[in-house]
C-alpha positions as CSV (number, residue, x, y, z in Angstrom):
1,M,-166.5,268.8,45.7
2,S,-165.6,271.0,42.7
3,F,-164.7,274.6,43.3
4,T,-166.8,275.5,40.3
5,K,-170.0,275.0,42.3
6,F,-168.9,278.1,44.4
7,R,-167.0,279.9,41.9
8,P,-168.2,283.4,42.1
9,F,-167.5,284.0,45.8
10,Y,-164.3,281.9,45.7
11,S,-163.2,283.8,42.7
12,K,-163.9,287.2,44.3
13,L,-161.8,286.0,47.4
14,V,-158.9,285.0,45.3
15,L,-159.0,288.2,43.2
16,A,-159.2,290.3,46.3
17,V,-156.2,288.5,47.8
18,L,-154.4,288.9,44.5
19,G,-155.1,292.6,44.4
20,C,-154.0,293.0,48.1
21,F,-150.8,291.0,47.3
22,T,-150.1,293.1,44.2
23,L,-150.5,296.3,46.2
24,V,-148.5,295.1,49.2
25,G,-145.8,293.8,46.9
26,G,-145.6,297.0,45.0
27,L,-145.4,299.0,48.3
28,L,-142.9,296.6,49.6
29,L,-140.9,297.2,46.5
30,G,-141.1,300.9,46.5
31,L,-140.5,301.0,50.3
32,G,-137.5,298.7,49.9
33,H,-136.1,300.8,47.1
34,K,-136.6,303.9,49.0
35,V,-135.0,302.5,52.3
36,S,-132.1,301.3,50.3
37,M,-131.6,304.4,48.5
38,D,-131.9,306.5,51.7
39,Y,-129.4,304.1,53.5
40,Q,-127.1,304.4,50.6
41,N,-127.3,308.1,50.5
42,E,-126.8,308.3,54.2
43,V,-123.7,306.3,54.0
44,E,-122.3,308.3,51.0
45,Q,-123.1,311.5,52.6
46,K,-121.5,310.6,56.0
47,L,-118.4,309.2,54.1
48,H,-118.0,312.5,52.2
49,L,-119.2,314.7,55.0
50,D,-116.1,316.8,55.3
51,L,-115.1,316.6,51.6
52,A,-116.0,320.3,50.9
53,A,-114.4,321.5,54.2
54,Y,-111.2,319.8,53.3
55,L,-111.1,321.3,49.8
56,V,-111.7,324.7,51.3
57,K,-108.8,324.2,53.8
58,E,-106.3,322.6,51.5
59,S,-106.9,324.9,48.5
60,D,-106.4,328.6,48.4
61,L,-109.9,329.4,46.9
62,Y,-110.0,333.0,48.1
63,R,-107.0,335.5,47.5
64,D,-106.5,339.2,47.5
65,G,-110.1,339.9,48.3
66,E,-111.6,337.8,45.5
67,L,-112.1,334.1,44.3
68,N,-109.1,332.6,43.1
69,H,-110.4,331.1,39.9
70,A,-107.2,329.3,38.9
71,A,-107.0,327.5,42.3
72,I,-110.7,326.6,42.0
73,T,-110.1,325.2,38.6
74,H,-107.1,323.3,39.7
75,A,-109.0,321.9,42.7
76,F,-111.9,321.0,40.4
77,H,-109.7,319.1,38.0
78,T,-107.9,317.2,40.8
79,M,-111.1,316.1,42.5
80,M,-112.7,315.1,39.3
81,I,-109.8,312.7,38.7
82,L,-110.0,311.2,42.1
83,G,-113.8,311.1,42.0
84,P,-115.5,311.4,38.8
85,S,-118.9,311.0,40.4
86,F,-118.6,314.4,42.1
87,E,-119.7,317.7,40.8
88,F,-118.4,321.0,42.2
89,Y,-120.1,324.4,42.4
90,I,-119.2,327.8,43.9
91,L,-122.2,329.5,45.2
92,S,-122.6,333.1,46.2
93,P,-123.9,333.9,49.8
94,Q,-127.3,334.2,48.1
95,G,-127.1,330.7,46.5
96,D,-126.4,331.9,42.9
97,L,-124.0,329.8,40.9
98,V,-120.6,331.6,40.4
99,T,-118.6,328.9,38.8
100,Y,-118.8,325.1,38.4
101,S,-117.1,322.1,37.1
102,A,-119.8,320.9,34.8
103,K,-120.3,322.0,31.2
104,A,-122.3,325.1,30.8
105,D,-124.9,323.4,28.6
106,K,-125.8,320.9,31.3
107,I,-126.8,323.5,33.9
108,K,-130.5,323.9,34.3
109,R,-130.7,326.3,37.2
110,Q,-128.7,329.2,38.2
111,Q,-129.6,329.4,41.9
112,V,-129.6,326.8,44.7
113,D,-131.9,326.8,47.7
114,L,-129.9,327.8,50.7
115,A,-132.2,326.0,53.3
116,P,-130.7,322.7,53.0
117,I,-127.2,324.1,53.1
118,Q,-128.0,325.9,56.3
119,T,-129.4,322.7,57.8
120,F,-126.3,320.7,56.7
121,L,-123.9,323.3,58.3
122,S,-125.9,323.4,61.7
123,G,-125.8,319.7,62.0
124,D,-129.3,319.5,63.6
125,Q,-130.9,317.1,61.2
126,A,-130.2,313.4,60.6
127,M,-128.9,312.4,57.3
128,P,-129.4,312.0,54.4
129,I,-130.0,315.8,53.6
130,V,-130.7,316.5,50.0
131,G,-130.1,319.7,48.1
132,D,-130.9,321.1,44.7
133,D,-129.2,319.6,41.7
134,P,-128.2,322.4,39.3
135,R,-128.3,319.9,36.3
136,S,-132.1,319.4,36.8
137,L,-135.1,321.6,37.8
138,T,-136.7,319.0,39.9
139,K,-134.1,316.5,41.3
140,Q,-132.3,316.8,44.6
141,K,-129.2,314.9,45.7
142,I,-127.1,314.4,48.7
143,F,-124.2,317.0,48.9
144,S,-121.2,318.2,51.0
145,V,-120.9,322.0,51.6
146,A,-118.4,324.3,53.3
147,E,-118.2,328.0,53.8
148,I,-115.6,330.1,52.1
149,R,-114.5,333.0,54.1
150,N,-112.1,335.9,53.7
151,S,-109.3,336.9,56.1
152,Q,-111.8,338.9,58.1
153,Q,-113.9,335.8,58.5
154,Q,-116.6,337.2,56.2
155,L,-118.7,334.8,54.2
156,V,-117.9,335.3,50.5
157,A,-119.2,332.1,48.9
158,Y,-120.0,328.2,49.4
159,L,-118.2,325.2,48.1
160,Y,-121.3,323.0,47.1
161,V,-120.3,319.5,46.1
162,I,-122.9,317.0,44.6
163,I,-122.1,313.4,45.7
164,G,-123.2,311.2,42.9
165,G,-123.3,313.3,39.7
166,E,-124.4,312.5,36.3
167,I,-121.9,309.7,35.8
168,Y,-123.1,308.1,39.0
169,D,-126.8,308.4,37.6
170,D,-125.6,306.6,34.4
171,V,-124.0,303.8,36.3
172,A,-127.2,303.5,38.5
173,Q,-129.4,303.4,35.6
174,L,-127.1,300.6,34.2
175,L,-127.4,298.6,37.4
176,Q,-131.2,298.7,37.4
177,G,-131.1,296.3,34.5
178,S,-128.5,294.0,36.1
179,H,-128.9,290.1,36.4
180,I,-129.0,290.5,40.2
181,L,-131.9,292.9,40.3
182,K,-133.9,290.8,37.8
183,L,-133.1,287.6,40.0
184,S,-134.3,289.5,43.0
185,S,-137.5,290.7,41.4
186,L,-138.3,287.3,40.1
187,A,-137.7,285.7,43.6
188,L,-140.0,288.4,45.1
189,L,-142.6,287.5,42.5
190,G,-142.1,283.9,43.2
191,I,-142.6,284.3,46.9
192,L,-145.7,286.4,46.2
193,G,-147.1,283.7,43.9
194,F,-146.5,281.0,46.4
195,S,-148.1,283.0,49.0
196,L,-151.0,283.6,46.8
197,L,-151.4,279.9,46.2
198,L,-151.0,279.1,49.8
199,V,-153.6,281.6,50.8
200,S,-156.1,280.2,47.9
201,L,-155.8,276.8,49.5
202,V,-156.4,278.1,52.9
203,F,-159.5,280.0,51.6
204,A,-160.7,276.8,50.0
205,F,-160.4,274.9,53.2
206,L,-162.1,277.7,55.2
207,T,-164.9,278.1,52.7
208,R,-165.6,274.3,52.4
209,P,-168.4,274.5,55.1
210,L,-169.9,277.6,53.4
211,R,-169.9,275.6,50.0
212,K,-171.5,272.7,51.8
213,L,-174.2,275.1,53.2
214,Y,-174.7,276.4,49.7
215,D,-175.3,273.0,48.2
216,E,-177.7,272.2,50.9
217,M,-179.7,275.5,50.4
218,Q,-179.8,274.9,46.6
219,Q,-181.0,271.4,47.1
220,F,-183.7,272.6,49.5
221,Q,-184.8,275.2,46.9
222,R,-184.9,272.9,44.1
223,Q,-186.9,270.2,45.9
224,G,-189.3,272.6,47.6
225,L,-190.9,272.4,51.0
226,E,-193.0,269.4,50.1
227,Q,-190.4,267.1,48.7
228,A,-187.2,268.4,50.3
229,E,-185.3,265.9,52.4
230,L,-182.7,267.6,54.6
231,P,-179.6,265.6,55.3
232,E,-178.7,264.8,58.9
233,N,-177.8,268.0,60.7
234,R,-174.0,267.8,61.4
235,W,-173.4,271.5,62.0
236,R,-171.8,272.3,65.4
237,P,-172.8,275.6,66.7
238,E,-171.2,274.9,70.0
239,S,-167.8,275.2,68.3
240,G,-168.4,279.0,68.1
241,D,-167.7,279.2,64.4
242,E,-170.1,281.5,62.6
243,I,-170.5,279.2,59.5
244,Q,-171.4,276.2,61.9
245,G,-173.8,278.4,63.6
246,L,-175.4,279.5,60.2
247,G,-175.6,276.0,59.0
248,D,-177.4,274.9,62.1
249,A,-179.7,277.9,62.0
250,F,-180.6,277.1,58.3
251,H,-181.3,273.4,59.3
252,Q,-183.4,274.5,62.3
253,L,-185.3,277.1,60.0
254,A,-185.9,274.5,57.1
255,A,-187.3,272.0,59.7
256,S,-189.5,274.6,61.1
257,L,-190.7,275.6,57.6
258,Q,-191.5,272.0,56.7
259,E,-193.3,271.5,60.1
260,Q,-195.3,274.7,59.5
261,Y,-196.0,273.7,55.9
262,Q,-197.2,270.4,56.9
263,K,-199.4,271.9,59.6
264,V,-200.9,274.2,56.9
265,K,-201.5,271.2,54.7
266,D,-203.1,269.2,57.6
267,T,-205.3,272.1,58.4
268,D,-206.4,272.4,54.8
269,Q,-207.0,268.8,54.6
270,L,-209.0,269.0,57.8
271,R,-211.0,271.9,56.4
272,R,-211.7,269.9,53.2
273,E,-212.7,266.9,55.3
274,L,-215.0,269.1,57.6
275,V,-216.7,270.5,54.5
276,S,-217.1,266.9,53.2
277,Y,-218.5,265.7,56.4
278,V,-220.9,268.5,56.8
279,S,-222.2,268.0,53.3
280,H,-222.4,264.3,53.7
281,D,-223.7,263.9,57.4
282,L,-226.0,267.0,57.4
283,R,-227.7,266.1,53.9
284,T,-229.7,263.1,55.2
285,P,-231.1,264.8,58.4
286,L,-231.7,268.0,56.8
287,A,-233.6,266.4,53.9
288,A,-235.7,264.4,56.3
289,L,-236.4,267.3,58.5
290,Q,-237.5,269.5,55.4
291,G,-239.5,266.5,54.0
292,Y,-241.5,266.0,57.2
293,L,-242.1,269.7,57.7
294,E,-243.3,270.1,54.1
295,T,-245.6,267.1,54.6
296,W,-247.1,268.6,57.7
297,Q,-247.4,272.1,56.1
298,L,-249.2,270.5,52.9
299,K,-251.5,268.0,54.8
300,H,-251.8,269.3,58.4
301,Q,-255.4,270.1,57.8
302,Q,-256.3,266.5,56.6
303,L,-254.1,264.9,59.4
304,D,-255.6,264.1,62.8
305,E,-253.7,265.2,66.0
306,Q,-251.8,261.8,66.4
307,Q,-250.5,261.8,62.9
308,S,-249.5,265.6,63.1
309,C,-247.7,265.1,66.4
310,Q,-245.7,262.0,64.9
311,L,-244.5,264.3,62.0
312,I,-243.5,267.1,64.2
313,S,-241.7,264.7,66.6
314,T,-239.9,263.1,63.8
315,A,-238.9,266.4,62.3
316,Q,-237.6,267.4,65.8
317,A,-235.6,264.2,66.3
318,N,-233.9,265.1,62.8
319,A,-233.3,268.6,64.1
320,E,-231.6,267.2,67.3
321,R,-229.6,265.0,65.2
322,T,-228.4,267.7,62.9
323,S,-227.5,269.8,66.0
324,R,-225.5,267.1,67.6
325,L,-223.6,266.5,64.4
326,V,-222.8,270.1,64.0
327,E,-221.7,270.1,67.7
328,Q,-219.3,267.2,67.2
329,L,-218.0,268.4,63.9
330,F,-217.0,271.7,65.4
331,E,-215.8,270.1,68.6
332,L,-213.5,267.7,66.6
333,A,-212.2,270.7,64.5
334,H,-211.5,272.7,67.6
335,L,-209.5,269.8,69.1
336,D,-207.5,269.3,66.0
337,S,-206.4,272.9,65.9
338,A,-202.9,273.8,67.2
339,D,-203.9,276.3,69.8
340,T,-206.1,274.0,71.8
341,S,-205.3,273.9,75.4
342,L,-206.7,272.2,78.6
343,N,-207.8,273.5,82.0
344,L,-206.1,271.0,84.1
345,E,-207.0,270.8,87.8
346,P,-206.9,268.0,90.4
347,M,-210.0,265.9,90.4
348,N,-211.4,262.6,91.6
349,V,-212.0,260.3,88.5
350,A,-214.4,257.9,90.3
351,E,-216.7,260.9,91.4
352,L,-216.9,262.1,87.7
353,A,-217.7,258.3,86.7
354,F,-220.7,258.2,89.1
355,D,-221.9,261.5,87.7
356,V,-221.8,260.6,84.1
357,V,-223.4,257.2,84.8
358,Q,-226.2,258.9,86.6
359,K,-226.7,261.4,83.6
360,L,-227.0,258.4,81.2
361,A,-229.1,256.1,83.4
362,L,-232.4,257.0,81.6
363,Q,-230.8,256.3,78.2
364,A,-229.3,253.1,79.3
365,E,-232.8,252.0,80.8
366,E,-234.5,252.8,77.4
367,A,-231.9,250.6,75.8
368,G,-232.4,247.7,78.2
369,V,-228.8,247.8,79.7
370,S,-227.4,248.4,83.0
371,L,-224.5,250.8,83.9
372,A,-222.2,250.2,86.8
373,V,-219.1,251.9,88.4
374,K,-216.2,250.0,89.9
375,A,-213.7,252.1,91.8
376,E,-211.1,251.4,94.6
377,P,-212.0,252.9,98.0
378,Q,-208.9,255.1,98.3
379,Q,-208.9,256.7,94.8
380,R,-205.9,259.0,93.8
381,L,-206.6,262.3,92.2
382,V,-205.4,263.2,88.6
383,N,-204.7,266.4,86.9
384,A,-207.3,266.6,84.0
385,D,-209.6,268.9,82.3
386,I,-213.0,267.8,83.9
387,Q,-215.3,269.1,81.1
388,R,-213.4,267.3,78.4
389,L,-212.9,264.2,80.5
390,E,-216.6,264.1,81.1
391,R,-217.1,264.2,77.3
392,V,-214.8,261.1,77.0
393,F,-216.9,259.0,79.5
394,T,-220.1,260.2,77.9
395,N,-219.0,259.2,74.5
396,L,-217.6,255.9,75.4
397,L,-220.8,255.0,77.5
398,E,-223.0,256.1,74.7
399,N,-221.0,254.0,72.3
400,A,-221.3,250.8,74.5
401,I,-225.0,251.5,75.0
402,R,-225.5,251.5,71.2
403,H,-223.6,248.2,70.8
404,S,-224.9,246.5,73.7
405,F,-227.7,243.8,73.9
406,K,-230.7,244.0,76.1
407,G,-230.0,242.7,79.5
408,G,-226.2,243.5,79.1
409,V,-224.1,245.2,81.7
410,I,-221.6,248.2,81.0
411,T,-219.0,248.7,83.6
412,L,-216.9,251.8,84.0
413,E,-213.7,250.8,86.1
414,V,-211.5,253.2,87.8
415,T,-208.3,251.4,89.4
416,G,-204.7,252.0,89.7
417,G,-202.7,251.9,86.6
418,T,-199.8,249.7,85.7
419,D,-197.4,252.4,86.9
420,S,-197.7,253.7,90.6
421,D,-198.3,257.2,89.4
422,K,-201.2,256.4,87.0
423,V,-205.0,255.9,87.4
424,Q,-206.6,253.6,84.8
425,V,-209.9,253.9,83.4
426,C,-211.8,251.1,81.4
427,V,-215.2,251.1,79.8
428,R,-216.2,247.3,79.4
429,D,-219.5,246.1,77.7
430,Q,-221.0,242.8,76.7
431,G,-222.2,243.9,73.3
432,S,-221.7,242.8,69.8
433,G,-217.9,243.3,69.8
434,I,-215.8,244.8,67.0
435,P,-214.3,242.8,64.1
436,A,-210.5,242.6,64.1
437,S,-210.2,244.3,60.5
438,D,-212.1,247.3,62.0
439,L,-210.0,247.9,65.2
440,P,-207.2,249.9,63.6
441,H,-209.9,252.3,62.1
442,I,-212.5,253.0,64.9
443,F,-210.9,256.1,66.0
444,D,-211.0,257.6,62.5
445,P,-213.7,260.3,62.1
446,H,-216.8,259.1,60.4
447,Y,-215.6,255.4,60.2
448,R,-218.5,252.8,60.5
449,A,-217.5,249.6,61.7
450,A,-219.2,246.4,60.5
451,N,-221.2,246.0,63.8
452,Q,-223.2,249.2,63.0
453,V,-226.1,246.9,62.1
454,S,-227.0,246.6,65.8
455,D,-227.0,250.4,66.1
456,Q,-230.5,251.7,66.9
457,R,-229.6,255.2,67.4
458,S,-228.5,257.7,64.8
459,H,-224.8,259.1,65.2
460,G,-222.1,260.7,63.0
461,G,-219.2,258.4,63.8
462,L,-217.2,261.3,65.6
463,G,-217.5,260.2,69.2
464,L,-214.5,257.9,69.4
465,A,-212.4,260.4,67.4
466,I,-213.2,263.0,69.8
467,V,-212.4,260.5,72.6
468,K,-208.9,259.8,71.1
469,R,-208.0,263.5,70.6
470,V,-208.9,264.6,74.2
471,I,-206.9,261.6,75.7
472,E,-203.9,262.6,73.4
473,L,-204.2,266.2,74.9
474,H,-203.9,264.6,78.2
475,H,-200.5,263.0,77.1
476,S,-201.9,259.5,77.1
477,E,-203.4,256.9,74.6
478,I,-206.4,254.8,74.5
479,T,-206.5,251.2,73.4
480,V,-209.3,248.8,72.6
481,H,-209.8,245.1,73.2
482,S,-212.7,243.3,71.6
483,R,-214.0,239.9,70.4
484,L,-217.1,239.4,68.2
485,G,-220.1,238.5,70.3
486,E,-218.3,239.0,73.6
487,G,-218.0,242.7,73.9
488,S,-215.3,245.4,74.0
489,A,-213.0,247.2,76.5
490,F,-211.7,250.7,76.0
491,V,-208.7,251.5,78.3
492,F,-206.5,254.7,78.9
493,Q,-204.6,255.9,81.8
494,L,-204.2,259.3,83.5
495,K,-201.2,260.7,85.4
496,A,-201.8,260.9,89.0
497,A,-201.7,264.5,90.6
């Protein structure tokens, strides 16, 4: 994968690290230089700690109640030969310059702060101790100092020796451009550059999962909810890695969005189908109802009582058909909604079967068929929604009655299922049967099989669709076995309580 696919974030990381390395490198260089200079100054000051005291002791700097300028000049001259990097000053007790070894035009200040001198003489502070450099208004340097006292031990002056004078500064300035310092600086830059490269590679490795997630999100965005195909979820949130957890959360969120989107599409499709079904199935009975009522309204004065009753009866039959269609349409729509729930309770399936058969006995008698129930003596209870299961039995038996020949027998069998914890229900008839080409579609809403020619009662083709949905809500499935001219058998199983 190319780094350019994630260039903005990666570049920001690299630039941030580069800035940090530059800052830290500069701080290290400055700190190293300061530590080195402080160490060097400390060593230099300690090496020459007693220099001023030695000069005061060995030279007769004070004679006959006043400073011995000849002795001072001689001492300055001698020490300058031995150590050209030293500068010598005689200070008054107030810190004013009295005389010095430097040229007059080099002196920038005429007074030196006495506080560092007192600190030096007390020995209370760790070295290096720096004091004012008379050659500069701002610089401070390490020094050695000693008191000059008269015969009565009264303080008359200070011998103030700057360690590392102007010549020393010139040499230090020259050394700053030396080959060794340049080589050291290049080595430090090389180390920083190598460290930056190493950190960049580490960042590239660490951000690889983030780039992968970025690519997946970009692909998901380009394809959209409808066409997006998420790759296999290989994220491992159990590892504790935040990016792995983020990738897994994105996959779950994307999958949930697609699922919700599909549900919205299905709901919209169901709404469209419902509108189509309503407009298609209700048009005929409503038109017939309106026609018969208009005929009666226009001609009821010319019709005899029998003809008038016939028109009203036909209109009523169409009204009942319309009512059943509307009821089934909304029942199926409710069953297909996502928030449909069942009221499960323990029940005896055989008892419910006898009740439904008794309810439909008159309808079966009018069609010329017989209804029977076969159930085992010791029937197990099941957890089911009694009202909806009654609807299943009713729809299956009504469907069997419509497709049975006169003299046929319809049997509702309740037996133990293929599993020990199941109860099996089978509605078997001896009717016209279902063509093999129609079997995969008979549970589709409004599907009319080829055997509808024997149907003597009006219906909307929703009964079996309702049956299938109710059985699915009970976490089961319904199957059908049928042969033309020999009848059909609808079978499903319910879990025992």
